[in-house]
C-alpha positions as CSV (number, residue, x, y, z in Angstrom):
1,M,-12.2,7.6,1.3
2,V,-13.6,5.7,-1.6
3,Q,-16.9,7.3,-2.7
4,D,-17.8,4.9,-5.5
5,P,-20.0,2.1,-4.1
6,F,-18.5,-0.5,-6.4
7,F,-15.0,0.3,-5.2
8,R,-16.1,0.6,-1.6
9,E,-17.6,-2.8,-1.8
10,M,-14.5,-4.2,-3.5
11,L,-12.2,-2.8,-0.9
12,M,-13.7,-2.0,2.5
13,R,-16.7,-4.4,2.6
14,N,-15.2,-7.5,0.9
15,P,-15.3,-10.3,3.5
16,R,-12.6,-12.2,1.9
17,I,-10.1,-9.3,2.2
18,L,-11.3,-8.3,5.6
19,D,-11.0,-11.9,6.9
20,K,-7.3,-11.9,5.7
21,V,-6.6,-8.6,7.4
22,Q,-8.3,-9.8,10.6
23,S,-6.1,-12.9,10.6
24,I,-3.1,-10.5,10.8
25,L,-4.5,-7.5,12.9
26,G,-7.0,-9.3,15.0
27,P,-10.8,-8.8,15.4
28,S,-10.7,-4.9,15.4
29,F,-9.1,-2.7,12.8
30,R,-9.6,0.6,11.1
31,L,-9.0,2.2,7.7
32,L,-5.8,4.2,7.6
33,E,-6.1,5.2,4.0
34,D,-7.4,4.1,0.6
35,Q,-6.0,5.0,-2.8
36,M,-6.3,4.4,-6.5
37,F,-3.1,4.2,-8.5
38,Y,-3.2,5.1,-12.2
39,K,-0.2,4.8,-14.5
40,P,-1.2,6.1,-17.9
41,A,0.2,4.5,-21.0
42,R,3.8,5.3,-21.8
43,R,4.0,8.0,-19.3
44,G,3.0,6.5,-15.8
45,A,5.8,7.5,-13.5
46,P,7.8,5.3,-11.1
47,I,7.0,5.4,-7.4
48,V,10.1,5.8,-5.2
49,F,10.9,2.9,-2.9
50,H,9.7,3.5,0.6
51,H,7.8,1.8,3.5
52,D,4.4,3.2,4.4
53,N,5.0,3.4,8.1
54,I,7.7,6.1,7.6
55,H,5.3,8.0,5.2
56,Y,2.5,7.9,7.9
57,G,4.9,8.6,10.8
58,I,3.9,5.3,12.4
59,K,6.4,3.6,14.8
60,D,4.5,0.5,15.7
61,P,4.3,-2.4,13.2
62,K,0.5,-2.9,13.1
63,V,-0.3,-1.8,9.6
64,V,-1.3,-4.0,6.7
65,V,-1.4,-2.8,3.1
66,C,-3.9,-4.5,0.7
67,W,-3.1,-3.8,-3.0
68,I,-5.5,-5.1,-5.7
69,A,-4.7,-5.1,-9.4
70,L,-7.4,-3.7,-11.6
71,D,-5.4,-4.4,-14.7
72,A,-2.6,-7.0,-15.2
73,A,0.5,-5.7,-13.4
74,T,3.7,-6.6,-15.2
75,S,7.3,-5.5,-15.0
76,E,6.7,-3.5,-18.3
77,N,3.8,-1.5,-16.9
78,G,5.2,-0.7,-13.5
79,C,4.1,-3.5,-11.3
80,L,4.6,-3.4,-7.5
81,R,8.1,-4.2,-6.4
82,L,8.9,-5.5,-2.9
83,L,12.0,-5.9,-0.9
84,P,11.6,-9.3,0.8
85,K,12.0,-9.4,4.6
86,S,12.5,-5.6,4.7
87,H,9.8,-5.4,7.4
88,L,12.1,-7.3,9.8
89,K,14.8,-4.6,9.9
90,E,15.3,-0.8,10.0
91,I,15.8,0.5,6.4
92,P,17.3,4.0,6.3
93,H,15.3,6.6,4.3
94,D,16.4,9.9,2.9
95,R,14.2,12.9,2.1
96,V,13.3,13.5,-1.5
97,P,14.3,17.1,-2.0
98,G,11.3,19.5,-2.3
99,T,8.8,16.9,-1.1
100,R,7.5,15.2,2.2
101,R,8.5,11.9,0.6
102,R,11.3,9.7,1.7
103,I,13.2,7.2,-0.3
104,A,14.7,4.0,1.1
105,Q,18.4,3.2,0.8
106,F,19.0,-0.5,0.0
107,D,20.5,-3.0,-2.5
108,H,18.0,-2.9,-5.4
109,S,19.2,-6.2,-6.7
110,E,17.1,-7.9,-4.0
111,L,13.7,-6.5,-5.3
112,V,11.0,-8.8,-6.4
113,D,8.5,-7.9,-9.1
114,M,5.0,-8.7,-7.9
115,H,3.2,-9.6,-11.2
116,A,-0.6,-9.7,-10.7
117,A,-3.6,-10.5,-12.8
118,P,-6.7,-8.3,-12.6
119,G,-8.4,-8.9,-9.3
120,E,-5.4,-10.4,-7.5
121,L,-4.7,-9.1,-4.0
122,I,-1.1,-8.5,-2.7
123,M,-0.8,-8.0,1.1
124,F,2.2,-6.7,2.9
125,D,3.3,-5.2,6.2
126,G,3.5,-1.4,6.5
127,R,7.3,-1.7,7.1
128,T,7.9,-3.5,3.8
129,V,9.9,-1.5,1.3
130,H,8.0,-1.2,-2.0
131,G,7.7,0.9,-5.1
132,S,7.1,0.5,-8.7
133,G,8.7,1.3,-12.1
134,P,7.3,3.4,-14.9
135,N,4.6,2.3,-17.4
136,K,6.3,1.7,-20.7
137,T,3.3,0.0,-22.4
138,S,0.5,1.3,-24.6
139,T,-2.2,0.5,-21.9
140,P,-2.7,2.0,-18.5
141,R,-2.1,0.1,-15.3
142,R,-4.5,0.8,-12.4
143,A,-4.7,-0.6,-8.8
144,L,-6.6,-0.1,-5.6
145,N,-4.9,0.3,-2.3
146,M,-6.3,-0.1,1.2
147,V,-4.1,0.5,4.3
148,C,-5.6,-1.0,7.5
149,M,-4.3,-0.4,11.0
150,D,-4.7,-1.7,14.5
151,P,-7.1,0.7,16.5
152,A,-4.2,1.6,18.9
153,T,-2.0,2.8,16.1
154,T,-0.5,6.3,16.6
155,S,1.4,8.6,14.3
156,E,3.8,11.5,14.7
157,L,2.5,13.1,11.5
158,M,-1.2,12.4,11.5
159,S,-4.2,12.3,13.7
160,F,-6.9,9.7,13.3
161,N,-10.7,10.1,13.6
162,L,-13.6,7.8,13.0
163,E,-14.9,9.8,9.9
164,S,-11.6,9.4,8.0
165,N,-10.5,6.2,9.7
166,P,-13.6,4.1,10.3
167,Y,-13.6,0.7,11.8
168,L,-13.7,-1.9,9.1
169,R,-14.1,-4.7,11.7
170,G,-14.8,-4.5,15.4
171,G,-14.9,-1.2,17.2
């Protein structure tokens, strides 16, 4: 979980973000996971296309991802890329050899680059296929990510507890 007070406030206690999540998940929801993404200049690697629910072993659709750009996110520095309407259908995933990761199988011509200015929030369903390209620029690209879940969410791969998955609203 985010330890730095600044980032904790920016993500998990920001009423504007929490209000948006509440409008989707309802009055009570918990943290599933938070992350910081760092793509170093000229060597930040791509992230394979996937949807988060398969990564977490979640079958029900009650997961919302909140992605916040800390730096400008562009096509050149590996911005988030989404597959529109992919949350509405089953997208097959294959295992990435030697990892626990899975990669979505789909027509890449339908992907949309999600350019974002620093501080911009991009929200999407846990079943939305997404990934990102490499950072080909001379500056790093950073972003924060907070994944929220309905309190009744269950997983085949994970167990949830209040220490790691606290209520962000309700409870």
